[in-house]
Rosetta silent file (secondary structure, phi, psi, omega in degrees, C-alpha in Angstrom):
SEQUENCE: MSDRLEAMSILLGVVDAGSLSAGARKLGLPLATVSRKVSDLEARLSTRLFNRSNRGLSLTDTGQAYVAACRRIVEDVAEAERAASGEFSAPKGDLAITAPVVFGRLHVLPIILEFLRVYPDIDIRLVQLDRVVSLLEEKFDLAVRIGELPDSSLLARRVGEIRRVLCGSPDYFARRSLPERPEQLAAHDCITFENLTSPTSWTFGTGKSRKRVPIRSRLVVNSAEAAIDAAISGLGVTRVLSYQIADAVAAGRLAIALERFEPARWPVSLVYQPWGNVPQKLQAFVDFATPRLKTALRDG
SCORE:     score description
SCORE:     0.000 S_00000001
   1 L     0.000  -37.862  179.335   89.090  238.523  251.857 S_00000001
   2 H   -63.982  -34.697  178.307   89.764  240.658  254.926 S_00000001
   3 H   -65.421  -39.445 -179.325   89.758  243.782  252.767 S_00000001
   4 H   -66.193  -40.988  178.849   86.393  242.812  251.336 S_00000001
   5 H   -65.639  -37.530  174.653   84.946  242.168  254.787 S_00000001
   6 H   -61.451  -42.156  178.045   86.257  245.555  255.926 S_00000001
   7 H   -64.610  -38.511  178.128   84.564  247.178  252.903 S_00000001
   8 H   -63.080  -43.263  179.471   81.327  245.433  253.725 S_00000001
   9 H   -64.099  -38.654  178.657   81.487  246.704  257.328 S_00000001
  10 H   -67.337  -41.419  175.210   82.140  250.226  256.102 S_00000001
  11 H   -56.954  -43.033  178.919   79.196  249.958  253.678 S_00000001
  12 H   -65.878  -37.644  177.142   76.910  248.916  256.504 S_00000001
  13 H   -64.679  -37.273  177.601   78.142  251.855  258.595 S_00000001
  14 H   -66.328  -45.608 -178.638   77.312  254.284  255.785 S_00000001
  15 H   -60.056  -47.906 -178.463   73.889  252.752  255.286 S_00000001
  16 H   -66.944  -32.567 -179.984   73.024  252.792  258.997 S_00000001
  17 H   -81.570  -25.661  175.927   74.300  256.375  259.435 S_00000001
  18 L   102.004  -11.864  179.968   72.494  257.659  256.347 S_00000001
  19 L  -162.036  164.595  177.322   75.388  259.304  254.533 S_00000001
  20 H   -62.248  -45.067 -178.807   79.098  258.992  253.717 S_00000001
  21 H   -67.336  -40.400  178.102   80.088  261.748  256.124 S_00000001
  22 H   -66.523  -37.822  178.827   77.922  260.465  258.983 S_00000001
  23 H   -65.449  -37.900  176.909   79.218  256.975  258.365 S_00000001
  24 H   -62.680  -41.693  177.958   82.790  258.219  258.482 S_00000001
  25 H   -65.161  -42.146  179.478   82.161  259.923  261.802 S_00000001
  26 H   -63.686  -36.421 -178.028   80.473  256.832  263.199 S_00000001
  27 H   -88.865  -12.282 -179.423   83.314  254.599  262.100 S_00000001
  28 L    72.148   32.476 -178.374   86.049  256.982  263.118 S_00000001
  29 L  -119.230  155.469  174.081   87.541  256.956  259.583 S_00000001
  30 L   -63.047  145.496  178.309   88.479  259.767  257.156 S_00000001
  31 H   -58.662  -38.825  179.234   85.718  260.600  254.722 S_00000001
  32 H   -58.745  -40.934  179.147   88.056  260.026  251.828 S_00000001
  33 H   -65.185  -44.359  179.846   88.712  256.479  252.984 S_00000001
  34 H   -64.547  -45.154  179.397   85.024  255.648  253.381 S_00000001
  35 H   -61.910  -41.826 -178.135   84.197  257.135  249.958 S_00000001
  36 H   -65.228  -42.584 -177.896   87.033  255.207  248.308 S_00000001
  37 H   -64.592  -39.389  177.190   85.979  251.878  249.883 S_00000001
  38 H   -64.933  -45.675  179.491   82.396  252.303  248.735 S_00000001
  39 H   -63.421  -37.680  178.069   83.540  253.243  245.222 S_00000001
  40 H   -63.542  -39.737  178.396   85.923  250.254  245.142 S_00000001
  41 H   -62.966  -43.977  178.203   83.036  247.964  246.053 S_00000001
  42 H   -61.722  -39.688 -178.937   80.922  249.380  243.276 S_00000001
  43 H   -66.508  -41.195 -179.541   83.782  248.987  240.820 S_00000001
  44 H   -66.734  -35.630 -176.880   84.381  245.359  241.884 S_00000001
  45 H   -87.911   -8.983 -176.895   80.655  244.566  241.507 S_00000001
  46 L    55.059   40.994  178.139   80.334  246.551  238.256 S_00000001
  47 L  -157.949  163.474  177.651   77.138  248.188  239.500 S_00000001
  48 L   -90.975  132.966  175.003   75.914  251.171  241.499 S_00000001
  49 L   -94.135  -25.714 -177.839   74.930  250.512  245.098 S_00000001
  50 E  -124.138  146.107  161.353   73.676  254.040  245.809 S_00000001
  51 E   -90.040  125.069 -177.656   71.647  256.664  243.985 S_00000001
  52 E  -105.052  127.289  179.136   73.449  259.932  244.596 S_00000001
  53 E  -145.733  178.039  175.664   71.533  263.255  244.622 S_00000001
  54 L   -62.098  -23.387  179.491   71.464  266.609  246.342 S_00000001
  55 L   -83.382   -6.502  179.926   69.185  265.044  248.927 S_00000001
  56 E   121.314 -156.587 -177.296   71.747  262.435  249.872 S_00000001
  57 E  -107.043  142.880  169.905   72.218  258.726  249.254 S_00000001
  58 E  -139.603  143.581 -177.486   69.608  256.036  248.693 S_00000001
  59 E   -72.423  139.995  169.783   70.226  252.390  247.926 S_00000001
  60 L   -74.833  169.762  177.603   69.509  251.029  244.519 S_00000001
  61 H   -57.574  -42.362  177.069   67.556  247.770  244.240 S_00000001
  62 H   -63.241  -40.104  178.971   70.862  245.957  243.742 S_00000001
  63 H   -61.762  -40.006  179.731   72.300  247.873  246.731 S_00000001
  64 H   -63.049  -42.753 -179.466   69.476  246.800  248.970 S_00000001
  65 H   -68.705  -36.658 -178.116   69.969  243.138  248.123 S_00000001
  66 H   -69.269  -42.953  179.706   73.764  243.435  248.540 S_00000001
  67 H   -61.528  -39.001  178.748   73.476  245.203  251.890 S_00000001
  68 H   -62.849  -42.037  179.361   71.128  242.452  253.201 S_00000001
  69 H   -66.237  -38.818  177.603   73.717  239.874  252.152 S_00000001
  70 H   -61.867  -40.229  179.736   76.507  241.847  253.805 S_00000001
  71 H   -61.650  -42.453  179.227   74.628  241.968  257.071 S_00000001
  72 H   -64.446  -40.160 -179.382   74.267  238.182  257.081 S_00000001
  73 H   -66.783  -47.374 -176.842   77.994  237.723  256.248 S_00000001
  74 H   -63.584  -38.923  179.114   79.218  240.165  258.872 S_00000001
  75 H   -66.734  -40.865  178.226   76.917  238.599  261.507 S_00000001
  76 H   -61.794  -42.608  177.239   78.121  235.108  260.604 S_00000001
  77 H   -64.152  -41.816 -179.372   81.762  236.168  260.982 S_00000001
  78 H   -62.262  -42.452  179.743   80.983  237.841  264.302 S_00000001
  79 H   -64.208  -38.986  178.744   79.234  234.666  265.515 S_00000001
  80 H   -65.024  -40.246  179.244   82.205  232.509  264.468 S_00000001
  81 H   -66.075  -38.383  178.731   84.585  234.807  266.366 S_00000001
  82 H   -64.496  -41.119 -179.272   82.366  234.616  269.483 S_00000001
  83 H   -65.139  -41.196 -178.865   82.359  230.819  269.274 S_00000001
  84 H   -65.762  -31.214 -177.088   86.160  230.714  268.823 S_00000001
  85 L   -82.762   -2.484  178.608   86.630  232.990  271.826 S_00000001
  86 L    90.763    7.873 -177.108   84.596  230.695  274.067 S_00000001
  87 L   -66.266  -27.332 -177.837   81.599  232.986  274.301 S_00000001
  88 L   -86.349   -7.490 -177.281   79.282  230.141  273.426 S_00000001
  89 L  -114.498  -15.424  178.555   80.700  227.755  276.062 S_00000001
  90 L  -141.187  140.539 -177.901   81.097  230.029  279.082 S_00000001
  91 L   -71.479   91.769  176.965   78.984  232.941  280.389 S_00000001
  92 L  -153.345  161.691  177.940   81.303  235.899  279.760 S_00000001
  93 E   115.269 -162.177 -177.196   81.486  239.022  277.608 S_00000001
  94 E  -106.814  141.505  175.139   79.278  242.064  276.995 S_00000001
  95 E  -123.109  135.703  173.733   75.505  242.251  276.855 S_00000001
  96 E  -114.464  123.693 -174.269   73.463  245.191  275.481 S_00000001
  97 E  -126.116  138.588  173.900   69.887  245.285  276.773 S_00000001
  98 E  -122.131  144.282 -179.456   67.053  247.706  276.132 S_00000001
  99 E  -151.753  155.629  174.959   63.854  248.165  278.135 S_00000001
 100 L   -56.874  151.368 -169.992   61.040  250.747  278.566 S_00000001
 101 H   -58.401  -58.658 -173.739   62.078  253.578  280.869 S_00000001
 102 H   -72.711  -42.441  178.056   59.904  253.062  283.936 S_00000001
 103 H   -61.764  -38.745  175.615   59.740  249.247  283.603 S_00000001
 104 H   -60.878  -42.223 -179.952   63.476  249.207  283.257 S_00000001
 105 H   -69.295  -42.707 -174.863   64.030  251.204  286.398 S_00000001
 106 H   -77.967  -39.414 -170.138   61.496  249.310  288.498 S_00000001
 107 H  -117.991  -37.963 -174.253   61.984  245.722  287.296 S_00000001
 108 H   -82.050  -44.653 -177.531   64.918  245.201  284.927 S_00000001
 109 H   -57.351  -45.798  179.208   67.651  247.204  286.660 S_00000001
 110 H   -60.524  -39.170  178.623   67.272  245.328  290.043 S_00000001
 111 H   -65.648  -40.316  177.314   67.551  241.981  288.202 S_00000001
 112 H   -60.729  -43.707  179.818   70.621  243.230  286.299 S_00000001
 113 H   -63.368  -39.144  176.652   72.360  244.239  289.515 S_00000001
 114 H   -67.039  -42.781 -179.479   71.713  240.830  291.004 S_00000001
 115 H   -63.672  -37.061 -179.693   72.850  239.099  287.823 S_00000001
 116 H   -66.246  -30.390  176.830   76.114  241.038  287.704 S_00000001
 117 H   -72.346  -30.636  179.716   76.938  239.904  291.212 S_00000001
 118 H   -82.094  -31.948 -178.252   76.396  236.274  290.187 S_00000001
 119 L  -120.016   86.459 -175.789   78.276  236.532  286.849 S_00000001
 120 L   -67.634  -17.383 -177.901   81.442  238.614  287.395 S_00000001
 121 L   -92.475    7.063  179.334   82.714  237.926  283.812 S_00000001
 122 E  -113.438  131.592  172.318   79.668  239.567  282.145 S_00000001
 123 E  -112.732  144.906 -176.677   79.307  243.322  281.616 S_00000001
 124 E  -127.957  139.872  169.783   75.987  244.896  280.638 S_00000001
 125 E  -109.403  115.046  178.702   74.899  248.063  278.906 S_00000001
 126 E  -101.987  122.374  175.714   71.283  248.964  279.720 S_00000001
 127 E  -116.113  120.348 -176.208   69.495  251.489  277.506 S_00000001
 128 E  -100.439  116.447 -177.163   66.008  252.570  278.616 S_00000001
 129 L  -139.227  135.001  176.652   63.781  253.730  275.738 S_00000001
 130 L   -93.099   57.371  175.262   60.038  254.040  275.310 S_00000001
 131 L  -157.482  157.568  178.422   60.171  252.910  271.698 S_00000001
 132 L   -80.800  127.334 -179.298   60.688  249.621  269.788 S_00000001
 133 L  -107.444  154.377  171.998   64.320  249.288  268.674 S_00000001
 134 L   -84.105  115.891 -176.411   65.877  247.123  265.985 S_00000001
 135 H   -61.949  -40.114 -174.099   68.102  244.633  267.785 S_00000001
 136 H   -73.187  -49.158 -174.882   70.247  244.068  264.666 S_00000001
 137 H   -71.895  -33.491 -177.716   70.607  247.680  263.485 S_00000001
 138 H   -97.984    3.905  170.811   71.012  249.205  266.935 S_00000001
 139 L    62.018   53.601  172.111   73.217  246.348  268.193 S_00000001
 140 L  -109.422  145.299  176.798   71.218  245.067  271.157 S_00000001
 141 L   -84.721  -32.860 -174.267   71.349  241.475  272.362 S_00000001
 142 E  -152.123  147.283  175.235   67.967  241.534  274.096 S_00000001
 143 E  -130.892  142.920  170.577   64.949  243.742  274.468 S_00000001
 144 E   -94.797  118.744 -176.862   62.115  243.795  276.982 S_00000001
 145 E  -114.052  135.689  175.681   58.918  244.396  274.953 S_00000001
 146 E  -111.340  125.270 -179.699   55.505  245.346  276.297 S_00000001
 147 L   117.061  172.260  177.478   52.531  244.569  274.002 S_00000001
 148 L   -63.023  139.395 -177.958   51.647  242.070  271.314 S_00000001
 149 L   -91.699  134.422  171.423   54.660  241.045  269.255 S_00000001
 150 L   -70.736  159.176  176.930   54.526  241.252  265.463 S_00000001
 151 L   -62.649  131.012 -179.341   55.481  238.208  263.435 S_00000001
 152 L  -161.516  175.129 -179.923   59.263  238.216  263.135 S_00000001
 153 L   -85.241   -3.121 -177.737   62.303  235.960  263.186 S_00000001
 154 L   -72.574  148.406  172.458   63.107  236.988  266.788 S_00000001
 155 E   -83.322  148.259 -178.245   62.899  234.518  269.646 S_00000001
 156 E  -137.988  136.335  177.292   60.556  235.490  272.479 S_00000001
 157 E  -121.112  112.155 -179.183   60.198  234.415  276.102 S_00000001
 158 E   -76.863  131.090 -174.487   56.915  235.580  277.662 S_00000001
 159 E  -118.645   -4.108 -179.381   57.363  236.647  281.313 S_00000001
 160 E   159.113 -163.170  178.303   53.999  238.067  282.277 S_00000001
 161 E  -151.452  159.420 -179.430   51.352  240.668  281.506 S_00000001
 162 E  -135.613  159.939 -176.331   50.295  244.086  282.547 S_00000001
 163 L  -100.185  152.329  166.701   47.063  246.123  282.703 S_00000001
 164 E  -100.894  114.533 -169.431   46.192  249.448  281.088 S_00000001
 165 E  -119.122  150.829  174.751   44.528  251.295  283.941 S_00000001
 166 E  -102.370  131.638 -176.620   42.579  254.513  284.435 S_00000001
 167 E  -147.375  161.629  176.232   43.481  256.412  287.623 S_00000001
 168 E  -157.996  170.098  179.182   43.146  259.762  289.359 S_00000001
 169 L   -76.041  152.011  175.306   43.854  261.190  292.793 S_00000001
 170 H   -54.665  -39.717 -179.597   41.374  260.585  295.632 S_00000001
 171 H   -61.590  -44.596  178.598   40.983  264.398  295.898 S_00000001
 172 H   -60.546  -46.121 -178.470   40.038  264.660  292.210 S_00000001
 173 H   -67.144  -32.105  176.438   37.471  261.878  292.463 S_00000001
 174 H   -65.943  -36.960 -179.713   35.987  263.461  295.611 S_00000001
 175 H   -78.444  -39.137 -169.361   35.520  266.706  293.686 S_00000001
 176 H  -112.545   -2.814  179.309   34.408  265.348  290.318 S_00000001
 177 L    83.532  151.183  177.062   32.959  261.894  291.225 S_00000001
 178 L   -82.586  118.552 -178.699   34.244  258.450  290.400 S_00000001
 179 L   -63.878  137.866  179.255   33.312  257.487  286.818 S_00000001
 180 L  -106.166  -17.743  175.030   31.248  254.239  286.707 S_00000001
 181 L  -137.574  151.654 -177.698   31.153  253.836  282.938 S_00000001
 182 H   -55.643  -36.448 -176.392   33.634  254.880  280.204 S_00000001
 183 H   -61.038  -21.932 -178.377   31.074  257.236  278.602 S_00000001
 184 H   -74.109   -9.778 -179.504   31.206  259.414  281.722 S_00000001
 185 H   -69.223  -17.310  177.085   34.772  260.392  280.962 S_00000001
 186 H   -59.413  -24.775  178.382   33.344  263.027  278.531 S_00000001
 187 H   -95.924    7.727 -178.654   32.624  265.064  281.667 S_00000001
 188 L  -112.752  156.663  173.199   36.112  264.616  283.118 S_00000001
 189 E   -85.135  128.757 -178.623   39.467  266.350  282.649 S_00000001
 190 E  -115.713  150.103  179.844   41.922  263.899  281.083 S_00000001
 191 E  -121.192  119.499 -173.953   45.672  263.694  280.973 S_00000001
 192 E  -107.126  124.055  167.134   47.018  261.770  277.958 S_00000001
 193 E   -88.466  100.237 -166.932   50.375  259.961  277.748 S_00000001
 194 L   -63.844  -20.632  175.838   50.576  260.161  273.973 S_00000001
 195 L   -68.280  -20.485 -172.379   52.843  257.076  273.601 S_00000001
 196 L  -103.786  -37.054 -174.701   50.071  254.961  275.012 S_00000001
 197 L  -154.270  173.660 -174.254   46.802  256.324  273.725 S_00000001
 198 L   -80.080  149.321  178.242   45.023  258.981  271.657 S_00000001
 199 L   -82.094   -4.253 -178.317   44.399  262.510  273.104 S_00000001
 200 L  -113.574  -19.735  179.364   40.823  262.521  271.690 S_00000001
 201 E  -157.240  148.287  177.841   39.413  259.048  272.527 S_00000001
 202 E  -122.183  145.664 -177.937   40.196  256.109  274.716 S_00000001
 203 E  -105.731  139.041 -178.838   39.222  252.461  274.118 S_00000001
 204 E  -128.855  161.510  175.404   37.758  250.172  276.769 S_00000001
 205 L    79.580  176.233  176.585   36.610  246.565  276.952 S_00000001
 206 L  -133.676  160.997  176.854   37.521  243.553  274.936 S_00000001
 207 H    55.399 -134.266 -178.476   36.071  241.573  272.034 S_00000001
 208 H   -69.661  -20.826 -179.862   32.482  242.524  271.146 S_00000001
 209 H   -86.398    3.223 -176.762   32.250  244.760  274.220 S_00000001
 210 L   -69.861  128.439  179.941   35.185  246.880  272.987 S_00000001
 211 E  -140.665  151.372  177.600   34.185  250.557  272.664 S_00000001
 212 E  -110.694  129.871 -177.661   35.940  253.869  271.973 S_00000001
 213 E  -119.670  142.273  177.031   34.768  256.898  273.956 S_00000001
 214 E   -71.645  143.110  175.925   35.579  260.554  273.302 S_00000001
 215 L  -137.398  163.809  175.442   37.620  262.387  275.921 S_00000001
 216 E  -111.387  118.668  178.342   38.971  265.895  276.420 S_00000001
 217 E   -87.286  108.906  174.278   42.674  266.102  277.109 S_00000001
 218 E   -73.719  -25.527 -178.739   43.439  269.053  279.354 S_00000001
 219 E  -146.912  133.189  176.145   47.092  267.996  279.180 S_00000001
 220 E  -118.360  128.392 -177.000   49.036  265.875  276.673 S_00000001
 221 E  -132.845  164.691 -179.128   52.512  264.700  277.679 S_00000001
 222 L  -111.810   19.842  174.437   55.189  262.387  276.236 S_00000001
 223 L  -143.066  144.321  178.827   56.257  260.561  279.376 S_00000001
 224 H   -63.268  -38.409 -178.529   54.355  258.344  281.801 S_00000001
 225 H   -57.008  -45.208 -177.410   56.041  260.064  284.742 S_00000001
 226 H   -61.849  -47.017  178.800   54.622  263.449  283.685 S_00000001
 227 H   -61.303  -42.198 -179.763   51.063  262.012  283.328 S_00000001
 228 H   -66.262  -44.425 -179.399   51.280  260.333  286.696 S_00000001
 229 H   -62.432  -37.984 -179.569   52.598  263.455  288.463 S_00000001
 230 H   -68.792  -38.031  177.869   49.770  265.542  286.893 S_00000001
 231 H   -67.416  -41.693  179.413   47.171  263.007  288.051 S_00000001
 232 H   -62.176  -31.799 -179.672   48.613  262.931  291.560 S_00000001
 233 L   -70.928  -15.637 -179.857   48.399  266.764  291.638 S_00000001
 234 L    97.172   10.103 -178.824   44.645  266.474  291.041 S_00000001
 235 L   -67.187  -39.184 -179.814   44.468  267.881  287.517 S_00000001
 236 L   176.986 -156.916 -178.437   42.420  264.989  286.166 S_00000001
 237 E  -103.857  153.775  178.400   42.435  261.276  285.232 S_00000001
 238 E  -138.132  167.065  178.325   45.068  259.516  283.199 S_00000001
 239 E  -124.567  117.926 -178.972   45.663  256.181  281.568 S_00000001
 240 E  -139.595 -171.276  178.526   48.958  254.385  282.106 S_00000001
 241 E   -91.903  147.751 -171.191   50.311  250.870  282.717 S_00000001
 242 H   -57.823  -41.291 -176.569   49.673  249.187  286.041 S_00000001
 243 H   -67.774  -20.716 -176.351   53.257  248.810  287.114 S_00000001
 244 H   -72.899  -24.080 -176.433   53.854  252.561  286.544 S_00000001
 245 L  -117.640    8.719 -176.311   51.490  253.549  289.356 S_00000001
 246 H   -53.943  -45.668 -178.381   51.883  250.606  291.747 S_00000001
 247 H   -67.134  -42.818 -178.439   53.759  252.642  294.341 S_00000001
 248 H   -65.256  -38.477  178.708   51.374  255.663  294.090 S_00000001
 249 H   -66.528  -43.403  179.928   48.317  253.399  294.491 S_00000001
 250 H   -62.347  -32.022 -177.389   49.876  251.612  297.476 S_00000001
 251 L   -87.836   -1.189  178.682   50.612  255.005  299.070 S_00000001
 252 L    80.170    8.199  179.723   47.087  256.246  298.519 S_00000001
 253 L   -82.443  -19.834  178.866   48.088  259.006  296.128 S_00000001
 254 L  -137.499  150.012  171.988   46.186  257.503  293.190 S_00000001
 255 E  -127.011  146.759 -178.897   43.063  255.335  292.869 S_00000001
 256 E   -93.744  139.162  179.684   42.086  253.110  289.968 S_00000001
 257 E  -126.814  163.404  173.856   38.649  253.433  288.282 S_00000001
 258 L    57.017   37.795 -179.340   36.705  251.509  285.633 S_00000001
 259 H   -58.360  -37.481 -175.406   38.545  248.277  286.403 S_00000001
 260 H   -78.223   -3.459  177.260   35.852  246.043  284.869 S_00000001
 261 H  -108.091   11.360 -177.840   36.115  247.945  281.585 S_00000001
 262 L   -64.779  146.061  177.989   39.884  247.579  281.150 S_00000001
 263 L   -74.120  175.027 -178.043   41.075  246.359  277.768 S_00000001
 264 L   -57.656  143.762 -178.351   42.921  243.029  277.346 S_00000001
 265 L   -69.448  148.703  178.037   46.174  242.815  279.232 S_00000001
 266 E   -91.061  135.545  175.155   49.414  243.317  277.349 S_00000001
 267 E   -75.236  152.047  172.244   52.063  240.588  277.377 S_00000001
 268 E  -114.508  127.257 -172.167   55.657  241.295  278.545 S_00000001
 269 E  -133.749  150.598  166.302   58.307  239.438  276.638 S_00000001
 270 E   -98.207  125.565 -179.448   62.061  239.071  276.373 S_00000001
 271 E  -121.586  144.899 -177.675   63.053  239.076  272.681 S_00000001
 272 E  -156.270  164.457 -176.623   66.453  238.233  271.185 S_00000001
 273 L   -68.911  141.262  179.008   68.075  237.206  267.930 S_00000001
 274 L   -80.939   71.058  177.706   67.726  233.540  266.835 S_00000001
 275 L   -59.022  153.405  172.614   71.382  232.629  266.920 S_00000001
 276 L   -60.918  -45.880  170.702   72.384  229.195  265.738 S_00000001
 277 L  -123.741  114.367 -177.975   73.901  228.724  269.158 S_00000001
 278 L   -65.779  127.204  178.338   72.665  231.250  271.732 S_00000001
 279 L   -57.234  142.194 -177.345   75.736  232.726  273.499 S_00000001
 280 H   -60.296  -33.694  178.074   75.936  231.552  277.031 S_00000001
 281 H   -59.443  -43.287  179.504   76.012  235.153  278.384 S_00000001
 282 H   -71.130  -45.177  178.633   72.619  235.737  276.718 S_00000001
 283 H   -64.032  -36.656  177.868   71.096  232.396  277.707 S_00000001
 284 H   -61.436  -41.736  179.506   72.282  232.904  281.230 S_00000001
 285 H   -69.002  -41.424 -179.733   70.513  236.294  281.443 S_00000001
 286 H   -62.077  -45.638 -179.910   67.275  235.002  279.869 S_00000001
 287 H   -67.950  -32.443  177.594   67.202  232.093  282.266 S_00000001
 288 H   -73.194  -46.650 -172.311   68.085  234.331  285.265 S_00000001
 289 H   -76.290  -33.275 -171.745   65.591  237.120  284.434 S_00000001
 290 H   -58.236  -53.826 -177.667   62.589  235.069  283.378 S_00000001
 291 H   -66.859  -31.894  178.722   61.483  233.644  286.767 S_00000001
 292 H   -69.468  -40.377  175.906   62.262  236.919  288.536 S_00000001
 293 H   -66.432  -38.824  176.650   60.256  238.987  286.103 S_00000001
 294 H   -59.686  -42.065  179.023   57.372  236.458  286.333 S_00000001
 295 H   -67.684  -44.266 -178.069   57.384  236.854  290.102 S_00000001
 296 H   -61.762  -43.993 -179.571   57.594  240.632  289.953 S_00000001
 297 H   -72.112  -34.314  178.078   54.692  240.874  287.468 S_00000001
 298 H   -70.397  -41.549 -178.628   52.563  238.376  289.328 S_00000001
 299 H   -74.277  -28.530 -177.769   53.126  240.128  292.676 S_00000001
 300 L   -86.087    0.000    0.000   52.746  243.625  291.164 S_00000001
């Protein structure tokens, strides 16, 4: 049975890496060993798990179903081992957490530092990414998500909400005037953070008052920091999330415009896998972080 479980784990490594050679590198095993284990599995099952071509590997229909079953089995075994080691009865072990870059730096990291002082037997890996990650495939215990959540099997704890705001420097607004309606943005220079909105039009309002207005992007960037720095320099107006400019607004380097036309606020949630018994290390972090994030988002 242990050999079969090892073969299943190797198969998952190959699928997640995208090829036999990449899977071997990821697993730290010789390519010949990985190839043999996959072939042995196919021989035992009397079926092909992969379609092999010059373009690489792709799962057959049977392979897709088998891989899904393997994931469940490997996760069940891992959960059983965590339970046997006491992970479900005492807050200890490793946690992998992901959060958006700026939100992670401003709000999540300070909470983690405080949490680690309270729980000396827990170690944390924080990865800050401005994209949605797969908790299962990328091996995260918890993610901080900003925005409406799609229907899924994940558990979610809502901790607050944030605004999508339009802002520019006071000097820019002194030179070009403060827009009073979204339609007036057609006469303004815009800076677009492409992860958040389109470089050709921005949407304002909610419900029946929701409208899309054309804009001209003088600059398109792929990070909120770059958009904010460009706005502070006086290049134009930008649209970002409220927490990203809180310090700049407080310091008078940016001013918010068109507040009454802002779209609906986005929820902020902690999401995690629906374990049969949530490990104490994870439950401890969720319970610790939730009230602190609620306070930070309410005060911010």
